[in-house]
MARKESE-671716 format. One record per residue (C-alpha): x, y, z; residue in three letters. Coordinates in steps of 0.1 Angstrom, whole numbers, plus 2048, in hexadecimal, padded with zeros to 3 digits. Layout:
N
+-----+-----+-----+-----+
:   x :   y :   z :   r :
+-----+-----+-----+-----+
:   X :   Y :   Z : ALA :
...
+-----+-----+-----+-----+
***
This chain:
315
+-----+-----+-----+-----+
:   x :   y :   z :   r :
+-----+-----+-----+-----+
: B3F : 6B3 : A34 : MET :
: B35 : 6B9 : A56 : ILE :
: B3C : 692 : A5D : PHE :
: B5F : 693 : A55 : LEU :
: B63 : 6AE : A6A : GLY :
: B57 : 69B : A83 : CYS :
: B72 : 681 : A7A : LEU :
: B90 : 698 : A72 : ALA :
: BA8 : 69D : A8F : GLY :
: BC8 : 695 : AA0 : PRO :
: BB5 : 679 : AB3 : THR :
: BAD : 660 : A93 : LYS :
: B8A : 650 : A91 : ILE :
: B7F : 637 : A79 : PRO :
: B5B : 63D : A63 : ILE :
: B4A : 620 : A76 : ILE :
: B57 : 62C : A9C : ALA :
: B4C : 652 : A91 : GLY :
: B2C : 646 : A82 : LEU :
: B24 : 635 : AA7 : LYS :
: B31 : 64F : ABC : ALA :
: B19 : 666 : AA7 : ILE :
: AFF : 64F : AB3 : PHE :
: B09 : 64A : AD4 : GLY :
: B14 : 629 : AD0 : ILE :
: B38 : 618 : AD7 : GLY :
: B56 : 62E : AE2 : ASN :
: B4D : 643 : B02 : SER :
: B71 : 656 : AF8 : LEU :
: B6C : 65D : ACF : GLU :
: B43 : 665 : ADC : HIS :
: B52 : 682 : AF2 : THR :
: B6A : 68B : AD6 : ILE :
: B52 : 68C : ABC : ILE :
: B31 : 69F : ACE : TRP :
: B4B : 6B1 : AE6 : GLU :
: B64 : 6C4 : ACD : ILE :
: B5F : 6BA : AAD : ARG :
: B3F : 6BD : AA4 : MET :
: B38 : 6E0 : AB6 : PRO :
: B53 : 6F1 : AA8 : ARG :
: B49 : 6E0 : A82 : THR :
: B27 : 6EB : A87 : LEU :
: B33 : 70E : A91 : ALA :
: B4A : 70F : A72 : ALA :
: B2A : 704 : A5B : TYR :
: B16 : 71C : A6B : LEU :
: B30 : 73A : A66 : VAL :
: B34 : 72F : A42 : GLY :
: B0C : 72C : A3E : LEU :
: B07 : 753 : A4E : SER :
: B27 : 764 : A3A : LEU :
: B1D : 758 : A18 : GLY :
: AFB : 75D : A19 : ALA :
: B06 : 780 : A28 : SER :
: B1C : 786 : A0D : GLY :
: B05 : 778 : 9F1 : ALA :
: AE9 : 794 : A00 : ALA :
: B01 : 7AE : 9FF : LEU :
: B0C : 7AB : 9E1 : GLN :
: AE8 : 7AA : 9D0 : GLY :
: AE0 : 7C7 : 9E6 : LEU :
: B02 : 7DF : 9DC : LEU :
: B00 : 7CD : 9BA : ARG :
: B28 : 7CA : 9C5 : ASN :
: B3A : 7A8 : 9C0 : PRO :
: B54 : 7B6 : 9D5 : LEU :
: B3F : 7B8 : 9F2 : ALA :
: B43 : 79F : A10 : GLU :
: B3F : 7A7 : A33 : PRO :
: B66 : 7A4 : A3C : GLY :
: B6D : 7BC : A1F : VAL :
: B56 : 7D6 : A2A : LEU :
: B5D : 7D8 : A52 : GLY :
: B3B : 7C6 : A58 : VAL :
: B52 : 7AB : A68 : SER :
: B6B : 7C3 : A7D : ALA :
: B51 : 7D5 : A8A : CYS :
: B3D : 7B5 : A94 : ALA :
: B61 : 7AA : AA5 : SER :
: B64 : 7C8 : AB3 : LEU :
: B41 : 7C7 : AC9 : GLY :
: B4A : 7A7 : AD1 : ALA :
: B6E : 7B6 : ADF : THR :
: B5F : 7CD : AF6 : ILE :
: B47 : 7BD : B05 : VAL :
: B64 : 7A2 : B0E : ILE :
: B7E : 7BD : B16 : TYR :
: B66 : 7CB : B34 : TYR :
: B58 : 7AA : B42 : GLY :
: B3B : 7AD : B30 : ILE :
: B3A : 78A : B23 : ALA :
: B42 : 77B : B46 : GLN :
: B22 : 789 : B55 : SER :
: B0A : 787 : B3B : PHE :
: B08 : 76A : B21 : THR :
: AF7 : 77B : B03 : TYR :
: B0E : 79A : B02 : SER :
: B29 : 78F : AEB : VAL :
: B10 : 782 : AD0 : PRO :
: AFB : 7A1 : AD6 : LEU :
: B18 : 7B9 : AD5 : ALA :
: B23 : 7A9 : AB4 : ALA :
: B01 : 7A9 : AA2 : VAL :
: B03 : 7D0 : AAC : SER :
: B20 : 7D7 : A9E : GLY :
: B1B : 7C3 : A80 : ALA :
: AFC : 7DA : A7B : LEU :
: B0C : 7F9 : A81 : ILE :
: B23 : 7EF : A64 : GLY :
: B0B : 7E8 : A4E : THR :
: AF5 : 800 : A56 : THR :
: B0D : 81D : A4D : PHE :
: B17 : 806 : A2B : LEU :
: AF7 : 807 : A1F : ALA :
: AF0 : 82D : A25 : ILE :
: B11 : 831 : A16 : ILE :
: B0B : 820 : 9FA : ALA :
: AEC : 832 : 9F1 : GLU :
: B07 : 851 : 9EE : LYS :
: B28 : 845 : 9E0 : ALA :
: B33 : 849 : 9BE : ASN :
: B42 : 82B : 9B7 : SER :
: B49 : 807 : 9C0 : VAL :
: B6B : 80D : 9CB : THR :
: B5F : 82B : 9E3 : THR :
: B4B : 815 : 9F8 : LEU :
: B66 : 7F8 : 9FA : ILE :
: B81 : 812 : A03 : LEU :
: B63 : 81C : A1F : ILE :
: B63 : 7FA : A28 : GLY :
: B89 : 7F3 : A2D : VAL :
: B87 : 818 : A3F : GLY :
: B6F : 806 : A57 : ILE :
: B7E : 7E7 : A5B : SER :
: BA4 : 7F8 : A64 : SER :
: B8E : 813 : A7B : LEU :
: B7E : 7F0 : A8B : ALA :
: BA5 : 7DE : A8B : GLY :
: BB2 : 7FA : A9F : ALA :
: B9C : 7F9 : ABC : GLY :
: B9D : 7D4 : ABD : MET :
: BC2 : 7DA : ABA : ALA :
: BC1 : 7F8 : AD9 : LEU :
: BA9 : 7E1 : AF0 : LEU :
: BC1 : 7C0 : AEA : THR :
: BE5 : 7D4 : AF3 : SER :
: BD9 : 7E3 : B11 : ILE :
: BC2 : 7C2 : B17 : ALA :
: BC3 : 7BE : B41 : PRO :
: BCE : 79A : B40 : ASN :
: BDA : 77B : B2B : PRO :
: BB6 : 76B : B29 : PHE :
: BA4 : 78E : B1D : TYR :
: BC1 : 78D : B03 : LEU :
: BBD : 76A : AF5 : SER :
: B98 : 76F : AEE : ASP :
: B9F : 78E : AE0 : MET :
: BB8 : 781 : AC5 : VAL :
: B9E : 765 : AC2 : THR :
: B86 : 777 : AB6 : TRP :
: B9E : 791 : AA3 : MET :
: BAC : 770 : A8C : LEU :
: B8B : 759 : A8D : GLY :
: B8A : 735 : A99 : SER :
: B71 : 721 : AA4 : VAL :
: B85 : 709 : ABB : ALA :
: B78 : 703 : ADC : ASN :
: B56 : 70B : ACE : THR :
: B38 : 6F9 : AE6 : SER :
: B16 : 6F3 : AE0 : THR :
: B0A : 70B : AF4 : PHE :
: B1F : 726 : ADE : ASP :
: B0A : 71E : AC6 : ILE :
: AEB : 719 : AD5 : ALA :
: AF0 : 73B : ADE : LEU :
: AF7 : 747 : AB7 : CYS :
: AD6 : 736 : AA8 : VAL :
: ABE : 74A : AB3 : PRO :
: ACE : 765 : AA0 : PHE :
: AD3 : 752 : A80 : LEU :
: AB5 : 748 : A7B : CYS :
: AA7 : 76A : A7B : VAL :
: ABF : 776 : A67 : GLY :
: AB8 : 75B : A4D : PHE :
: A90 : 75F : A50 : LEU :
: A96 : 784 : A48 : LEU :
: AB1 : 77D : A2D : LEU :
: A9B : 766 : A20 : ARG :
: A7C : 77D : A1A : LYS :
: A90 : 791 : A04 : GLN :
: A9F : 77B : 9EE : ILE :
: A86 : 784 : 9D3 : ASN :
: A8C : 7AA : 9DB : GLY :
: AB5 : 7A2 : 9D1 : LEU :
: AAC : 793 : 9B2 : SER :
: A92 : 7B1 : 9A7 : VAL :
: AAD : 7C9 : 9AF : LEU :
: AC3 : 7BB : 994 : THR :
: AAD : 7D0 : 97B : LEU :
: AB4 : 7F2 : 98C : GLY :
: AA5 : 804 : 9A9 : GLU :
: A8B : 815 : 994 : GLU :
: A7F : 7F4 : 981 : THR :
: A80 : 7E4 : 99E : ALA :
: A69 : 801 : 9B1 : GLY :
: A51 : 800 : 995 : THR :
: A4C : 7DC : 99A : LEU :
: A40 : 7DE : 9BE : GLY :
: A62 : 7DB : 9D2 : LEU :
: A62 : 7F1 : 9F2 : ASN :
: A89 : 7FA : 9EC : LEU :
: A90 : 809 : A0D : SER :
: A82 : 7EE : A21 : ARG :
: A8E : 7D4 : A0E : ASN :
: AB3 : 7E7 : A12 : ARG :
: AAD : 7EC : A36 : MET :
: AA3 : 7C4 : A3C : LEU :
: AC0 : 7B7 : A25 : VAL :
: AD6 : 7CD : A3D : VAL :
: AC9 : 7C1 : A5D : LEU :
: AC7 : 79E : A55 : SER :
: AED : 79E : A45 : THR :
: AF9 : 7AF : A65 : GLY :
: AE6 : 79A : A79 : ILE :
: AF3 : 77B : A6C : LEU :
: B16 : 78B : A6B : THR :
: B14 : 792 : A8D : GLY :
: B0C : 76E : A98 : ALA :
: B27 : 762 : A83 : ALA :
: B43 : 776 : A91 : VAL :
: B36 : 774 : AB5 : SER :
: B3A : 74A : AB0 : LEU :
: B59 : 74E : A9D : ALA :
: B69 : 76D : A9C : GLY :
: B75 : 77C : A7C : VAL :
: B6F : 765 : A5E : ILE :
: B79 : 77A : A3D : GLY :
: B75 : 776 : A1A : PHE :
: B61 : 752 : A17 : VAL :
: B44 : 76D : A11 : GLY :
: B52 : 77A : 9F1 : ILE :
: B60 : 75A : 9E2 : VAL :
: B42 : 742 : 9E7 : ALA :
: B2B : 75A : 9D5 : PRO :
: B44 : 762 : 9BE : HIS :
: B45 : 739 : 9B4 : LEU :
: B1E : 735 : 9B3 : ILE :
: B16 : 757 : 9A2 : ARG :
: B19 : 747 : 97C : PRO :
: B05 : 728 : 984 : LEU :
: AE7 : 73D : 990 : VAL :
: AE8 : 755 : 973 : GLU :
: AF6 : 775 : 988 : HIS :
: AD7 : 774 : 99A : ASP :
: AE0 : 77D : 9BD : PRO :
: ABE : 770 : 9CC : GLY :
: AC5 : 74C : 9C4 : LYS :
: AEA : 754 : 9CA : ALA :
: AE3 : 752 : 9EF : ILE :
: AD9 : 731 : 9FB : VAL :
: AF4 : 722 : 9E5 : PRO :
: B12 : 739 : 9F3 : SER :
: B09 : 733 : A17 : ALA :
: B0A : 70B : A0E : LEU :
: B2A : 710 : 9FA : LEU :
: B37 : 724 : A12 : ALA :
: B2A : 710 : A2E : ALA :
: B43 : 6F0 : A1F : ILE :
: B5E : 705 : A1A : ILE :
: B62 : 714 : A3C : LEU :
: B5C : 6ED : A49 : VAL :
: B7A : 6E5 : A30 : VAL :
: B92 : 6FC : A3F : ALA :
: B86 : 6F4 : A63 : ASP :
: B94 : 6D1 : A56 : ILE :
: BB3 : 6DB : A48 : ALA :
: BB7 : 6F6 : A6D : VAL :
: BB7 : 6D4 : A82 : ARG :
: BCB : 6BE : A6C : LEU :
: BE6 : 6D4 : A64 : PHE :
: C08 : 6CC : A72 : PRO :
: C0D : 6E9 : A8C : THR :
: C17 : 6ED : AB0 : ASP :
: BF9 : 707 : AB3 : ALA :
: BDA : 705 : A9F : GLU :
: BDB : 71F : A84 : ILE :
: BB9 : 734 : A87 : LYS :
: B9D : 72B : A6F : LEU :
: B9A : 750 : A65 : GLY :
: BBF : 753 : A57 : VAL :
: BBB : 733 : A43 : VAL :
: B99 : 743 : A37 : ALA :
: BB0 : 761 : A2C : ALA :
: BC9 : 74F : A1A : LEU :
: BAB : 740 : A01 : ILE :
: B99 : 75D : 9FD : GLY :
: BB1 : 77A : 9FB : ALA :
: BC3 : 76C : 9DB : PRO :
: B9D : 766 : 9CC : ILE :
: B97 : 785 : 9D4 : PHE :
: BB4 : 795 : 9C5 : ILE :
: BAC : 780 : 9A6 : MET :
: B85 : 791 : 9A5 : ILE :
: B92 : 7B4 : 9A9 : VAL :
: BA9 : 7B0 : 98E : TYR :
: B8F : 79E : 979 : ARG :
: B78 : 7BA : 97B : ARG :
: B94 : 7D5 : 974 : ASN :
: B9F : 7C2 : 950 : ASN :
: B79 : 7BD : 947 : PHE :
: B71 : 7E4 : 94C : TYR :
: B90 : 7EE : 93E : GLU :
: B8A : 7D7 : 922 : GLN :
: B64 : 7E4 : 91B : ASN :
+-----+-----+-----+-----+
***
């Protein structure tokens, strides 16, 4: 899919010419198109999908709720608000790492708050509603900053974060986020077995030697870092963190630990395909990737909620 992402676009590049360009052989124009434009945005879509798919699967396992996902629970919105703030105040221009740091900080704040609420919430519905409230509050903050943006350039950047896009992504942007992604994935990797044990219940998991508070803290930390890095790279991309784990879960016997890696890979493929569709869609202005992801994911989210409601009514 990454290779197809390098070929797809308004300028047609044959497969053989694309292979030559990737390896630095042949037409310099094709080499420039692939390495300067298409490869960075394709890799960005892939990395964002990996992050959101893994985060969605991990949060669903931690909260034992198939509706949990960074976008639905407001974590992505908090990360986007953090990035928007540093853009609005011009900090991003003077300090290169300010956007990923601000996005990660916002995501960690949102995820930590949700983890605290999850222990005290009486129902899944309460948690989802709180997540919607957090998302609405962060969205209102972004809308406020957008409405008082000092110039059109700041406004354009902030709208991009709100709608989600990997267009104009550079290899430097990817390089800024890779350290955060590596840390997030390494932390999450160590908690895979703990998430599997949690399916037995907290009391049983505790008797089996799982440190519940440490497991919860590290899952929250890793998903916050991954979500923040993804948002700093592409803005808010919703629902992919629900769709991928939902499709993968039956294939891994509903084990949240086993679902993390395949969910990450499937979400990555979904976003790369969505980005290819964005490029090929015949419109004057390019549709934002976050809009396409929502158009695909929102109906599936509604279907999941509807099926869960019918299941509880029948039982």
